[in-house]
N, C-alpha and C positions, 0 to 999 in steps of 0.2 A: 604683570607684564614686565619682561626684562628690559633693563636700561642698558643700551648699547652705545659704545664709542668706537670711532674709527681714528686710528692714529697713523700719520706719516710724518716724515721729516723731509725737508727739501732745501737746496741751495740754488734752486732754479726759479725762473719767473713763473708767473701763474700760467699754466698750460691747459690743454684740452682735458687731460686726465683729472687734474685737480678741480677744475671748474665742474666736471661731471660729478666727482665725489661731493663737492660742496652743495650742488643742487639736489643729488639723490639722497644724501643724509638729512637734508632739510625735509624732503618729501616723505621719507621713511621714519622721521623723528629720531634719528640717531645723533649723537653728539659727534662733531668733527673737530679734531685737534691737529693742527699743523705746526710742527716744531721747526723754527728757523735756525740758522746758524750765521756765522759772521759773513759768509758769501752770499746769503739770501738777499735779493734786491730790496732795497729800503721801501720801494714803492709796492711791495707785495701786500695784497689786500684781499680778503675773502668777502663774498656777498652774504653768506649765512653763517659759516663756521667760525671757529676761533683760531686765529693765527698768533703764535707766540714768538715774537722777535727776541733777540738776545736781551734787549732792554726790559721787555715784558717778563722774560724768564727770571730776571733778577728780583722781581717782586714777589715771586712764588714762595720765597723763604724755605726752599728745600736745601738741605745741607749738600746733597749731591750737586745741585746747580752751582754752588759756590766754588766747587773744585773741578768740575767737569771741563776738560779742555775744549776750546773752540775748534771748529772744523773737524768734529768727531761725530761719527754715526751714533755713538753712545749717547748723544744728547737726546736720542729718541726715548731714553729711559724717562725723561721728564714728561713726555706724553702719557706714558703708563701711570706715573704718580698723579698727574692731573686727572686722568680718567678715574682713578681710585678715589681721589679727594672729592670728586663731583658725584660719587655714588653709583658709578656704572657697574653693572653685573658682569658684562662681557666685554673684552677689549679685542677689537679686530685691528690687525695691522697689515699694511702693505706699503708699497713704495710709489713715488710720484710718476713713474713710467708705466704703471699698470692701469688697465682700463677694465672696469667692471662689466660683466654681462648682466642681463636682466635678473638672473637668479642669484647674483651676488648679495642682493638685498632681501633674499627669502627669509622667512621667519627662522630665526636663530634658535636652535634646539640643542639640548644636551644629550638626549637619549636617541640612539640609532640601533636598528636591527640590522646587523651586517655580519658577513663572514670574517673569520679571523685568520691571520697568517700563522701557519703551524711552525714554520722555520724558527730556530732558536739561535740563529747566527746572523751575520751581515747579509743583507739583501739589497738589490737594486730596486727601490720602490717604484721607479718609473716603468719597469717591466710590466707591472700590474695594470697599468693604465694605457699601455700602448695598443693601438688597433692593429699593427702589423709588426713583424720582427724588425727591430732597429736598435742600434747600439748607441744609447744615450744614457747619461747617468746624472744624478743630482750632485751639486757642488758639495764637496766635503766627503763624499763616499771614498773610502780607501781605494786607490786605484787597482789593487790586486783583488778587489772583490766585485768589480764591474760585471764580469761574466761568470762568476764563480757558482752561484746558487740559484737554481730555479725556484720561483715562489710557489709554495704549496698552501693552499687555503682549505679550510674546513668545508665540509658538504652543506652543513646547515648554518642558518643565521641565528645569532644570539643578540638579544637586546642588552645593551650596555650603556653606561653613562660615560660621556667623553668630555672631560674638562679642558682638554687640548685637542684642537682640530687643525690639520694642516692641508690646504688645498694646493693642488698642482696647477700650473699656469700654462695656458695654450700659447701658440705661436713661438714665443722666445722664452722658454722656461729657464729656471734657475740652474745653469750648468757652469762648469768651471772654464778657465781660460784655455785649457788644453783643448777641450771640445770646440770652443769658438775659434781658435787658431786653425783647426783642421777643417771646420765647416763655415764657409763664408756666408752661406744663407741657411737660416734655421727657421723652419715652418712646421711646428709640431701641433697635432691635434690629439688630445687625450680623450679617453672614454669617461663618460659621466657615471662614476661608480663610487662606491665607498668600501673601505676594508679597515679592520682593526689590526693595527701593527702587532699587538699582543707581545710576545717575548722576542720577536725579531729585532734586529739592530739596523738603524739607518740614521743618517743625519736629517735634519730639517732646517728651514730657513725662516726669514722674516718677510717674505714676499707675499704670503696670503695665509695668515695664522689667526686663529681664534682662541683666546685664553679666557677661562673663567676667573673671576676676580680672586677666588681662593688660591690661585696659583701665582699671585702677584710677585712674591719674592723671587720666584724662579724666572721671571721675565728679564732679569738683569742682563744687559748687553755689556760685556767687559770692555775696558778702556785701553788696556796696555797691549793690545794685539792689533793687527791690521783690520781694516773695515771689511775685507773679504773673509776674515776668520771669525769676527765677533759673534755673529748669530749662530754660526756653525758650532763653535765652542760652547755657546750657550745650550745648544740643542743636546749636546752629548752629556752635559751636567744634568740638564732637566730629565733627560731620558732615564739616566740611572736613578735619580731620586723618585721619579714616577713609578719605576719598576719595583722598588722595594716597598712601595705603598700599594701595589697591585692596581695602579691606575693606568688605563690604556690610552693610546693616541689614535684618533680617527684620521685617516687619510682620505681625501676625497677629491673628485675631479668633475667638472671644472667649471668655475664661475668667474674667471677673469683671464685676461690675456695681456701680454706685455709687448709694447713697442719700445725697445730699450733705448735709454739715453746713450749719448755718445760716450764710449769708453776707449781708453788706451789699453789694448789687450796685453801688451808687453808689461805695463804697469800692474794690470790685474794679475798676470802670471807671477810677477815678483811678489805680490802681496799674498798670493795663495801657496807659495812654496811650503809654508808651514802646514797647510792643509794636506798637501800630498804626503808629507813626511810624518805627521803627528796625529791624524784623526784616530787611527787605531790605537796608538800609544796612549792617547789621552783616556779613551774609554777603558783600556786595560788598567791604567794606573787607578782611576777612581773606582773601578769595579772591585778592586781589592780592599777598599776602605770599608770599615764597619760603621755604616750610616745608621741612623735612627729612624724608625717609623713614625708617622704622624705629621699632620700639617704643621703643628707647632714647632716641629723640629726642622722645617725647611731651612731657616737661617743657620742653625748650627751645622747642618749638612753642607750647605753651600760654603761656609767658611772652611770646613774640613777639606772640601774639594779643591777650592782655590789655594789654600795653603800648601796642599800636596803638589798642585800643578806649578806653583811657584818654585817649589823645591826642584822640580824636574825641568826647570827653565822654559816652561810654556808661557807663563806670564811673568811680568816684572814685579818686584817687591811692592811698587807703589799700588798695585792692583787692590791690595787689601784696604787701603784708605778709601778708594772709590767704592768698594763693595760695603764696607762698614757704614759709609755715609748713606748708601742706598738702603741697607737693611734698617738703619735708624729712621729714615724717612718712611719706609713701609710700616714700621712699628708704630710711628707717630700718628699714622692714619687710622689706626684701629684702637 
């Protein structure tokens, strides 16, 4: 039986979503880890799961914890390390403004028989899950690719192993500030289906993602970029490293919906400017690197990618100290 953990981070008080996660993980015998930050209320307390306040995080003795800035979404990395340390086989991550449907806690499996996307270029993955024609795109997708390519899928289904699985989110899915500024009300319902990304290109997020523990080094959320960029930049680096290892990504819909926390959309837009300008650039840069195949080479490949992206001014020089601390913590867990 697989040992499963659910990881979120929060700066908010205990809400309906978190309480539900707490109760359901207890019922389904999942481990539940909530990573707090400086702004998290001191009164925050779970009934069943494990809440890690800043004070409790310091006792973990992870090198990354000692240098990670406060008030940073990258503190979520500690949840991944805790999951690995406690022997979890699969790490599921989401956010505190998401609410699970009944099938969110369905039996987690690695093998799926599904069609694969035949495109070998950028696609708008949301198009596959839409029930009717509608222009919506995932956060981080290059803006000039929103309506460019129709998704073409294979006729037959093939059984494959998926170490990384990304779910789409109903009602208020992960979209950028441009879409939100244009659409005051968002109420999307996606199809319940699965597809193999195969050789197509798209970004993915941290809103509803399942990682096999063998991919732990790739889960690193970078520190020296904005919160609206960190999981997207991670996705592009992960995408490249998985591709050279012939590892596929499963996209599926839908087992969760979002009632979004209050956001300042102008602030979100400002934090996302680099997304609009650099998503395609980042993938093109790392796609030219001569990376090495094999799980054991994940750390080497990540260092190569980040060093190159520092040289191209995507990340700051300090990113390497955070990445190296993360990679050392990962190494010490095995």
